[in-house]
C-alpha positions as CSV (number, residue, x, y, z in Angstrom):
1,M,13.4,56.5,26.3
2,T,12.1,54.5,23.3
3,L,14.1,51.9,22.3
4,Q,14.1,50.7,18.4
5,L,15.3,47.3,17.3
6,R,17.1,46.6,14.0
7,P,19.1,44.1,12.4
8,V,22.3,44.9,11.3
9,E,23.3,43.6,7.5
10,P,26.8,41.7,7.4
11,R,28.1,44.3,5.0
12,F,27.7,46.9,8.0
13,V,28.9,45.1,11.3
14,A,32.3,46.7,10.6
15,Q,30.9,50.2,10.8
16,A,28.5,49.1,14.1
17,W,31.4,47.3,15.7
18,P,33.0,50.0,17.6
19,M,29.5,51.1,19.1
20,V,28.2,47.6,20.0
21,E,31.3,45.5,21.3
22,K,30.8,46.6,24.7
23,Y,27.6,44.7,24.8
24,I,28.8,42.3,23.4
25,A,31.8,41.8,25.6
26,D,29.9,42.6,28.6
27,A,27.7,39.7,27.5
28,M,30.4,37.3,27.2
29,Q,31.8,37.5,30.8
30,Y,28.6,34.7,31.4
31,G,29.2,33.1,28.6
32,G,31.7,30.8,29.3
33,D,35.2,30.7,27.0
34,D,33.4,29.2,24.2
35,Y,33.9,32.2,21.7
36,T,36.4,35.1,21.5
37,I,35.1,38.7,20.9
38,D,37.0,38.6,17.4
39,Q,34.9,35.0,16.2
40,V,31.8,36.9,17.3
41,K,32.5,39.5,15.3
42,V,33.8,36.9,12.5
43,Y,30.8,34.9,13.1
44,L,28.5,38.1,12.2
45,A,30.5,40.1,9.7
46,S,30.4,36.3,7.7
47,N,26.5,36.0,7.9
48,Q,26.4,32.8,10.4
49,W,24.9,35.2,13.1
50,V,22.8,38.3,13.0
51,L,23.4,41.4,15.0
52,I,20.2,43.4,16.2
53,I,20.9,46.9,18.0
54,A,18.3,49.0,20.0
55,V,18.7,53.0,19.0
56,D,16.8,55.5,20.8
57,E,15.2,58.3,18.9
58,E,18.9,60.1,18.1
59,G,20.2,56.7,16.7
60,V,22.3,56.5,19.9
61,I,22.7,52.5,20.8
62,H,21.7,51.2,24.1
63,G,22.5,48.0,23.8
64,A,23.2,44.9,21.6
65,A,22.0,41.1,20.4
66,T,23.7,38.1,18.4
67,A,21.6,35.3,17.3
68,C,22.3,32.2,15.3
69,F,19.8,29.8,13.6
70,I,19.2,26.0,14.5
71,N,16.7,24.0,12.0
72,Y,14.9,21.6,13.6
73,P,12.3,19.2,11.5
74,N,9.4,21.0,13.1
75,D,10.6,24.6,14.2
76,R,13.5,27.1,13.2
77,I,15.4,27.9,16.8
78,G,16.4,31.8,17.1
79,F,19.0,31.3,19.6
80,I,20.6,34.1,21.2
81,T,23.8,33.9,21.6
82,F,24.7,36.9,23.3
83,I,23.1,40.3,24.6
84,G,23.9,43.3,26.5
85,G,22.6,46.8,27.3
86,K,19.3,47.3,28.3
87,L,17.8,45.5,25.3
88,I,14.5,43.1,26.0
89,S,13.1,44.9,29.0
90,N,10.1,45.7,28.2
91,K,6.9,44.2,25.9
92,D,7.8,46.5,22.9
93,T,11.5,45.6,22.4
94,F,10.4,41.9,22.8
95,A,8.2,42.1,20.8
96,Q,10.2,43.9,17.8
97,L,12.8,41.0,18.4
98,K,10.3,38.3,18.5
99,A,9.8,40.4,15.0
100,I,12.8,40.3,13.8
101,L,13.8,36.8,14.3
102,K,10.3,35.3,12.4
103,G,11.6,37.7,9.4
104,F,15.1,35.3,9.7
105,G,12.0,32.2,9.8
106,A,12.4,31.6,13.4
107,T,9.4,29.6,14.9
108,K,11.2,29.6,18.5
109,I,13.2,31.8,20.1
110,Q,15.9,30.2,22.8
111,G,19.0,30.8,24.7
112,A,21.3,30.1,27.9
113,A,20.3,32.0,31.0
114,R,21.5,32.5,34.1
115,E,19.0,32.0,37.3
116,S,18.6,35.7,37.0
117,I,17.7,36.2,33.5
118,A,15.9,33.3,32.7
119,R,13.5,34.8,35.7
120,L,13.7,38.3,33.5
121,W,12.3,36.4,30.5
122,R,9.8,34.5,32.2
123,R,7.5,37.9,32.3
124,F,7.8,37.1,28.6
125,G,6.6,34.0,28.3
126,F,10.1,31.5,28.6
127,E,10.0,28.8,30.3
128,E,12.9,26.4,31.4
129,R,13.4,23.6,29.2
130,Y,16.5,22.2,30.2
131,R,20.5,22.8,31.4
132,I,23.1,22.4,30.1
133,V,26.5,21.3,31.5
134,E,29.4,20.7,30.0
135,T,32.9,19.4,31.7
136,T,36.3,19.2,28.8
137,I,37.6,15.5,28.2
């Protein structure tokens, strides 16, 4: 099976949502309580985040990712906020992800990842830069 990654325009998020919500919701179980599933949908529909889907030759969706962009003086970061399904599991789909994010102006890709996912992403050239910790005040 060959997967093709496609960004979803904000005007089509509502149509795609029933087919991708489960992938995003599954990924959210590892992301703490920063967002609700409804808030993610609002960010996507309002063009603050981008939705990327992985579809096969028959148009069946097998995964989805969301990303936001952070501008620094020397780089524009494509930050993967959530990813679910079997989206970034081979060199081809990762190359497609890089091309999509580059098309949005990104010069680097970042994402917060648990240890097992960090190991997976090392295969694609990712390096651990820092760990994120938090406490409620």
